[in-house]
N, C-alpha and C positions, 0 to 999 in steps of 0.2 A: 546174758546180761539182764539185769532187773531194771525195769523202767518205772519212772515216777509217773503215776497216773494223775494228770491234771486236766480237768474238763475245760477246754479252751473255748469252744463254741457251744451254744445251747444244745444243738442236736447231739452233742457228745455226751451230755449229762444223762444219767439214768434216773428216772423218776421211780422210786420204789413204790411197792403196792400199798403197804399198810399205813405209812405216815399220813396219808390224806384223811383217812379215818372218818369220812362223812357218814358212812353207814356200810355194813357188810355188803359186798357185791357192787361197790361203786367207787370210782376214782373221780374226784371233782377238782376242777381248777377254777378258783374264783377270787383268790387273794392277790393283792398287788405283788407280793413277794414271789408268788407262783408265776405270774405273768412275766416277771422280769427274767425268769429262767427260760422263757420261750425265745426263739430267734425271729428277728425281722430285720430288714435292711436298716442300717444305722440311721437314727434320727427320724424315722417315719411314723412311729407310734407314740402316743401319750398314755400313760398309765396313772389313773387317779388314785389317791390314797385308799378309797373304798373299793378298788379292784375293777374299775371299768377301763376298757381299752378302746381307744379311738384313733383314727389317723391324725397326723399333725396338720395344722392349718398353715399353708404357705402364704406369706404376707406381701402386700405391696406397701410402698411408702414407709420405710422403716428408719429408725435411728440406729445406724450401724455401729455406733459407739457402745451401745448398751450391752451387746453380747460379744464384744471384741475378744474377751478371754476364752470364748468357745472355739476360736480359730487359731491356727498356727501356720507358719511358713518354715519350710526346711531349707537351710543353707541359702538364704536369700542374699547374703553378701559373700558367698564363696567360702564360708568357713565350716559348712556342714552342720551347723547347729540348728536345732528346732526352737523357734521362738513363739511363745504364746502371745496373742494380742493383749492389749491393755496399755499400761503406762510404760513407754520405752525408756523414759528418763525424766529427771527433774533436776534443775540446778540447786534446789534447796527444798527441804522438807518433803523428801521423797515418800515418807510413810503416809502422808495425807493425800498424795497425788491421786490415788485411786478413787477418791471421793468425787472427782469430777466426771466419773463414768457410771455412777450408781443410780441415776435417774431421780435423785432427791435434790431439789433446789435449795434445801436448807443446809446441807452439808457442803464442805468447800475445801479448797486448797489455798493456802496463803504462804508467802515466803516467811522463812524463819526470821525472828528478830535479829537484826544486825547483818543479815545476808547482803552481799554486794549486789548492785543492780544487775551486773552481768549474769548473776545466778537466778534472776527472776524469770525463769522459763520452765515450761513443762511440755513434754512431747507425748503424743498419743499414737499408738500403733493399733489399727483396726483389725489386725490379724490376717487380713486379706485385702486386696485392692477391690474397691467397690465403685459402682456407677453412682456417683453422688450428684445431688442437685443443689445443695446448699450446706453451709456450715454455720451453726449458731453458737454464740458465746453468751453464757448467762452468769451473772454475778449474784451472790447471796445478799439478800436484803438485810441480813443481820450485820453487815459491814458496808463497805464502799466498793464501787466498781474500780477496776484498774483505770488509771487516768489516760495514759498513752501506751499503746501497744501495737504489735503486729501479729497477723495470723498468716502462716505459711501452710501450703499443702504440697504433698509429694506423692507420686505414683509408687515410689520405692526405687525408682531408677537410680543407679549409682552414678555419681558425678565423676568426671575425668576419665575413668576407665573401669572396666568390670573387675571387681575384686578390690576396689579402693576402700570400700567400707564407708564411703561418704555418700550421703543422699543428696539428690538434686531437688532442691526446694524451689517453689514458685510463690511469690508474694500474692496472697489473696486479698488482704485488707491491711490498712494502716491508718491509724487515727492521725488527723492533721491539726486537731485542737483537743483540749482536755475533754474526756468523755464523762458524762454524768448518767448515762442510761444503764439499766441493769440487764438489758437483753438486746443483742444485736445479731442480725442475720445477714449472711453474705452469700448471695446466689453465685453458683458456678456457671460459667458461660455455656450456652447451649451448643455452640459449635465445638467440634472436637479439636481443632487446632487454631491457635491465635498467633499471628505474627506480631510481636511487640516491636517497639522502636529500636530495641537493641538486637533485633534479629533472632530472638530466642523463641523456640517453639514450645508452647505450654499446653499440656493436656489437662484441661480443667475439670473434666467430668470423671476422671479415673483417679481415685484417691485411696491411698493406704495410710499415710501419715499426716498428722496435723500438729503443727508447732505453734505454741503461743509464747510470745516473748514481750515482756514489759519494756517500755522505753523510758519511763520516768517512775520514780518512787512515789508512793502514795500512802496515806494513813489508813491502816486497817483494810487493805484490799482483799477481797475474797472471791475467788473464781469457783462458781458452783458447778457448772456443767459445760462441757464441750460436746455438742451434738452434731452428727453428720447425717443429714437426710439423704437416703439412698433410694433407688428405684424399687428395691424389694429384696427378698431372699433370693440369692443367686443359686438356683437348684443344681447347677453344674458342679459347684463345690461339693466335696464329699462323695462324688460318684464312685470313687474307688472303695471308700469305706462301706458303701451300700452294695458292693459286689459288682459294680460296673467299671467304667474307666474309658479311656480314649485309645483307639488304635489308629495309627497313621499308615499311609501308603508306604510300601517298600521303596527303598532308594531307587531312583531312575524309573519308577513305574513298572518294575519287573514283577508280573503277577505270579511268577513261579516261586518268588520269595514270600515268606509269611509276613504279615503286617507286624509292626512293633508297637509296644505300649508307649504312650506319650503323655506323661502327667503334666508336662510343662505348660499346656494350654488350658488346664482345668484346675490349677493349684492356687489361684489367687495371687500369684507372685509375678510382678511386672518384669523382674530381672530374668525370668526364664521365658522361653518361647519356642516356636516351631518354625523352622525354615521350610516354607512351602514352595515347591517348584511348580511353575505353571507352564504355559505355552503348549496347549493341545486343544483339540476339538473332539467331540464324539463321546466315547465311553467314559462315564463319570468315575470309573474305578481306576483310571490310570493317573499317574503323577500325583499331584498334590491334593490328597483328600484326608479327612479325618472322620472317623465313625465314633460318636460318643454314646456310650450306654449310661443312662442316668441311674441305673440300678433298680428303678421301679417306675411306675407311671406317675406323671405329674400333669397338672393343667399348665399349658404353656401358651402365652400370648405375646411374647416379646423376646427376641434374640438379638444379642449384640456381638459383633465380631470386632475385636480390638487388634489393630495392627500398629506398627510404629514407623514414623517417617525417619526418625533419627534415634539412635541409641548409643549412649556413651560417645557422642561425637561422630558416629558413622551413619551415613544416609542409607536408607533401605528402599527397595523397589516397591511401589504401591501395588495393591491388588487391583487389577483392571477388570476383573469379572469373576463371578462365582455362581454356583447353584447351591441351594439349601433344601434338603429333604427332611421329612419327619416320618416316623413310624411309631405306632402304638404297640409294636411287638408282634403283630399278627404275622405268622409265618407264611411264606409263599408256598405254592404247591410243590416246587422243586427244591425246597429247603434241604440243606445238608445236615449232617449230624456231627460236625466237627467241633473242636474246642472253641473256635472263633466264629462269630456270626458275621457272615459275609453280606455284602450289599444285596446279592441275589437271594439270600435266605429270607428276606423280609418283604412285606408289602409296604411300599414307600409312597408318599405324596410330596410332590414338589411344592414347597411353600414360599419360596422366594428366589429371585434371580437378579443379579447385577450384570447388565449387558455391557455397560461402559462406565468408566470413571474418568471423565474429562478433567483437564486442568481448571482450577487448582484441585488436585486430587484429594479425595477424602481418605482418612486412615481409620476412622471409627464408623462402623456401619450398623444401622438400626433396622430391624425387621419387625413391624407390628402385625400381629396375626389375629385371626378369630380364635378365641380360646378353644383348645383341643387337647385331647389326651396324648401325651408323647412319652415314649420310653427311649427312643433312639433319635439322634440328630446326625445327619450326614452332610458334610460341607466339602465341596470340591472347588479347587482353585482353577477357574477357567480363564486363565490369563492368556488371551490370544493377541494382545497388542505387541508384546515383546517378551523375549526370554529373560527370566530373572527369578531371583529368590525373594519372596515376600515373607516377612517375619510376622507371624500371628502370635500376639502376646497372650490373649485370652479369648475364649468364647464363653459368653454368659447367656443364661436363659432365665426368664422370669414368668411368673403367673400368679394367680390368686385363687385360693380355695383349698378345701381339704384334699389331701392326696387321694386320688380316685381309686387306687388299687394297691393295697398293702397285703402281703402274705405273711401270716404269723404261724410259726411251726413249733410244735412242742419238742422237747427232748425225747429220747427213747424211753418209753414207759415200761418198766420192768413189772410184769404182772405176777411175779412170784411163782413161776411155773406156768404150765399150759392152762389157760382159762378160756371158757366159752363166752366170748363177747356177744352180747345179745342186742344192745341198743345204744344209741348215742343221743344225748340231750344237750341243748345249749339255750342260753337266754341272752337278751340284749335288746337294743332298740334299732329299728330299721325305718327311718322316716321315708317318705315317698322318694323314689329314684335311688334308693340305697338297698343293699342286701348283704347278708352274710352267707358265704359259700364254704361248706364244711366237707372235708375229705379225710380219709384214714388210710393207713396201710399197716400190715402186720408181718411178723417173721419170727423165726425160732433161733436164729444164729446172729452173733455179733462179730464184726471184724475190727481190725485195728488200723489206724493211720498214724504214722509217726510225724511229729513236728520238731524242727530243730531251731534252737534259739541261741543267741549270744547272751552275755550277762546283762545287757541293757534291754532285753526283751524283743530284739529284732529277729524276725524269722528268716531262715535260709533254706535253700535246698540241701539235701544230704551231702551232695558233692561239695558245695560251697562251705558248708558247716565243717566238714572234715579238713578243709584247708585253713580254717581259722587257727590261730595259736591257742593251745589248750587253756591258757589263762583268760581268754576272751569268750569262750563258749561254755554253755551249761554242760554239766558233767554227763547228763543223760538226756535223750530225746523225750518229749512229752507224748503220751499215748492218748489218742482220741478214739473213743468207741463209736463205730459207725454200723449201719445195717450190713449184715453179712449176706451169705448166699441164701437164695430162696425167698427173699422178701417180695411181697406182692407190690405191684405198682399202686400208685394212688388211686383210690376208688373214684367212681363217679360222684358228683356232688349229692349230698343227702337232700331229699326234697323237703323235709320238715323235721323239727326237733322231736325226738322220741322215735325216730325211724329205726327199723331193724338194722343192725350192724351189717355192713356190706362186705368188708374185707374178710379174707379167709380166717376161719376160727374153728377149733381152738388154736391159740398161739401163745408164746411166752412173752413176746414184746409187741408193743403197738406204738403208733405215732399219729398225731392229729395235726391237721393243717386247716387254718381258717383264713379265708380271704375277706377283707373288708372293702367293699366295692361301692362306688358312688358314681352316678351319672349327672350329678348336680354339684357344681363347685362349692355351693354354700350349705350343703347337707352332707352328713356322714353317719355311717352306722356305728353303733357302740356294742362291744362284746362284754358281757358281764360274767358268764360262766360257761364251762363245757364239762360234761360228765360222761363217763363210760360205765355201762352196766355189764356185769359179768356173772357167771355161775361156774361151779365146778363142771367139767365136761362130762357128758354121758359116756364118751369113749375118747381114747387118745386121738384117734383119727377114724373117719368114716368116709369111704369112697363108694362111688356108684357109677354105673354106665347104663345107657338105654339102647335098646334095639327094637325095631330097625332104625338105621341112621338116616334113611331117605324115605319120605312119605309122599303119598299122592295128595296134592293140595285140595283142601276143602272136603275131603272124604273121611268118614270114620275109619280110623286106622288102629290096629291092635298093637300095643307096645308092652314090652317087658322091662321093668326097672329093677336092676340087680344092685343090691346093697351089701357091703362087707365092712363091719366095724372092727376096730382093733382096740381091745380093752387093756387097761393097765391099772396099777395101784392108784387109788383115788378116784377112779371113774366109777360111775354108778349105774350104767346101763340105761336103756330106754324102752318104752312100751308104745310109742306112737311114731308114725311116719307121716310126713306131709310132703306132697309132691305138687309143685306149681304146674298148671296146665293152661294151654291157650284158650280152650273152650270147655263146655260142660263135659266131664268125664263119665265113663261107665265102668264100674269096677268089675273085673273079670276073674280075679282069684289071687290067692296068697300062698307062697311057699316059704317055709321056714326051715333052714338047714336042708334044703332040697326036698322037703316033704310038704304036700298040700295040706293046708290047715284052714279052718274057719277063723276069721278074725273076730275079736270081741265086738268091734263096731266099725262101721264104714260111714264116713260123711263126705258126700260129694257136693261141691259148690261150683259156681260158674267158672272159677279160676283155680280150683285146688281139689285135691283128694286127700283125705285124712283117714289112715288105717290104724286101728288100735290092736296091738298084739296081745296074745295071751301069756307070753313068756319072753324072757331075754333070749337072744339068738346070736349065732356066729355069722349067719348070712340070711338074707331075705330076698325074695323076688315078688314084686307087686305087678300084676297084670291088669291093664286097663285099656280102654279105647277112648280116643279123642280126635278132634280135627286140628290140622295144622294149616295156617294161612301165611305164615311169615318164614322166610328162609332163615336158617340157623336159629330156630326157636330153642331157647334154653329151658330145660325142664329142671328147675332148681328143686333141691330136696333138703329136708330138715328132719331131725328127730328130737324127741324130748321125753321126759318122765311126765305122764299126765297129771301127777299130783303137783307139778310145778309148772303152771301155765306159761310163765315167761322164760322158760329154759330152752327154747328151740336152739338146736345146734346145727350149723350149716354142714351139708354134705359136699365133699370135694369130688370133682371128676377124677376117675382113676380106674385101675384094673380091679373090678369087683367079681368077675366070674370068667372062667375059661370058656363058657358058652357064648360070650359076647365079645365082639371085636370093636376096637375104637377108643376105649377108655375115655369116653366123652359123654356129655349130657345134652348135646345139641342135636337137633334133627333138621335135615336139609330138604329142600325142594328141588326137583329137576329145573334147570334153567329155562327149558322150553315151556314150562307150565306157569310161569309167573305173569301176572297182569290181571286182566279182567276175565273171570271164568264165565262160560256161557250161561246167561240167565234163563230162568224158567218163567213163563208168562201164563197166567191162568185167571180167567178164561181167555180164549182168543177173541171172543166177542162179548161185550158187556151189554146188559139191558137195564140201565138205571131208571126203572119206572116205578120203584117203590114197593115191589112185591117181595123183596127180600131174597131174590135169586139173581146171581150174576150181577150184583149191583156195582161192583168195582173191579178194576184190574189190579192184580197183584204181581209184582215183578220181584223175584228172588234171585240174588246173585252173590258172588264172592269176589273180593279183591285179594290176590295172593302174591306173596313175595315182595311187597313194596317196602323198601327200606325206610321210607319217610312218607308223610302224608302227601297226597296228590289231589288236585282239584277234580271233583267228581260232578259230572253234569248229566242230568236226565230231563228229557222234554218230549212233548207230543207236538207233531206238526201236521198240517193238512198236506194233501198230495201236491200242492203247489209250492211247498217249502215254507209256508208262513207259520210262525210260532202260534200254537194254540194254548198250551199250558206248560209252565216250567215246574217240574217235580222236584228238582234238586240242583243247586249250584253252590257247593261248598266243599271244603276239603274232606277227604276220607282216607283211612289207613286200612291195612290188611284186616280182613274179617268178613262176616256175613252181613248182608243188607236186605231190606225189604222195602219196596216203594209201592204206594197205592195211588190209583187215579180213579175218580168217581164220575168221569165224563163231563167235568166242568172245565170252562176255559179260565184264563187268568183273571177275568172279572167276576167269576163265580157263576156264570150262566151255563146252562146245559148246552152242549154242542149239538149241531144237527146230526142226524144219523148218517153213517157213511164209513169209509175206510180212512184210517189215520196212520201216521208213521211214528213209531216210538223209537227214540235214539238214546243210547247210553254210552258215555265216553269218559275216559280219564286222561289227564295230562301226565304221560309217562313214556319212558323209553323202552318199556317192556314190550314183548312181541304183540300181545293182545291188548288193544287200547280202546276199541269201540265195538258197539253192537247195535244193529238196526233190525226192527221187526214191524210188520204190518199188523194193526189191531183194528177191530171193528166196534162200532156203536150202533145199536138197534133199539127200537122202542116197541 
């Protein structure tokens, strides 16, 4: 079968080599059209016309009518149709009705000439139910206000019964005398439920529809705007489009069953909901819980839980208790690797609790929080008062500030064959408390992933797609190109722009990932460009291994570094080898194709050894000596043509010689030798009298095998245990150290002659942690 190749998601697209054309040997991304081909969670980045990328700003106190057309609800009245927000209907002059949502107070809707009074109405659909605070009605000053009118609001709840298609409206405002004002504002009641004289329960803060209806004709009436002030951007909406969503507890709290997806409480539709079963204590993972993945990090300071007392005439059981947890996505130590992120997989913070809900019971719950970064929300129904099902209509979350963590990923970059990637550059702005984090990965093979669609663009599993009638499905699946076998994991973050390329190279394909991170809600980084530098490879592949694989810590050790290149068409060979070493190396010899030979030049530095070869070779062996202080020290290697200074090609670990075992470039230390190595002290007695002999104490020692920095303390005490002088109290990592003491105390005064105690220690779990020695002072 032949497949139609259609790049559905950004990472499926292949960025070809030459069209970027900034200069030979460079691929650059800097234009807005290029950034739009990168992938990011939907709605999280803004791209300026001049090609700058920044996180979106999440707002408080919005007019929810202005962007109503950006939201839609699927099947809100049981008909399965998706409806975009905006104007739901108008009794007359429908073509002008959209002008009341454009933010322009000079444009307007007015009834058509001759239209009957019964047709003088217009209905607004916000596209989602919002937490509203007030509704404003504005009239254009180029005409007259409507004289007598009513304003209704609705959650979207259907009247009479579910599926009736009739909305249940509540009267918000009604003029009692002719109006002459051009702007009127109607606050929504702060409480969640109001019992009116007719016994109707009205949810005033949760609004999706607004209906304006004239009660009396007027001359030249012009409605300019209907505004709905809301708490802010509800960041729970569009969680699924960002790659997140909501998972709910399996029926009956059976943990052996997988959780199920539940869009009904994050879809902005009051007609859908989740029936949450309570009546338990203890484990928050049992019974009625929902785990919401927002799809990316947001600043959150306000969460609302919307339940219903009554729906289409039926009463619901209140929520009598709950717990609310938040997580920024930090994984717990025992996190699993499954498809679903379980409660136990994340580090959670309990941010709110409802212990009781006494009569008259509440049905809308507000939780105001200190602003924090949140990726996941976990809500558990802890209904211990009585057994029953509580219907949760929506869970909303709000905050203010730039999205604190957005990941932007390039498509698969086709390098036009194997290329030696040498460096990565980027530019942008990073105000205080912000940063750009850049990673890469590479590979040589591509895989395929098939996607199955119907004629309307809805995606199905292969099994479900095959069950569709042929006239409803696309003739062929769509092929997405994805990283294939052998791709490297994402690299560690690059420390600076222009850094050496870290992912395996040479390779035929590459991918770039940039995180835009902020720790301040009011500040955000901006990304302007990213560029990869490359050259033609010196060899198709170069592998190396080192022997011995285990070294004595802190001692000069003899090593052999075996190198085997594989050449092919288009490769140009190399004449220099660079080996990264932990300490100053000593060159011992060179073998080319198993024969000892003198190098053209050798350059030894504190962290590297560079050997220049007289000729191209099929194999090489570099012998040198150095000291190892850190377990699993990596001896990275590179080769290049000396005539091209920026052409260093990375050496991969592999089988380079039958004389070496291990196929690796790491050297290990015995576990028993890690920690503080025995210091040397010279002289044992100092005579700081100014004659130039034995004036100061020198302590030399090494820290070995420390995976991270540890606090290092060195001090001199008198024999009574009193501190005389502090020589060091700061962090230290694996390596060699030297400390000096000139016989003075902490105040700078010469100490009396006598015997003193020198003590050296590190904060570590390694076997050797402290050292103590008597030293003398004489004059």
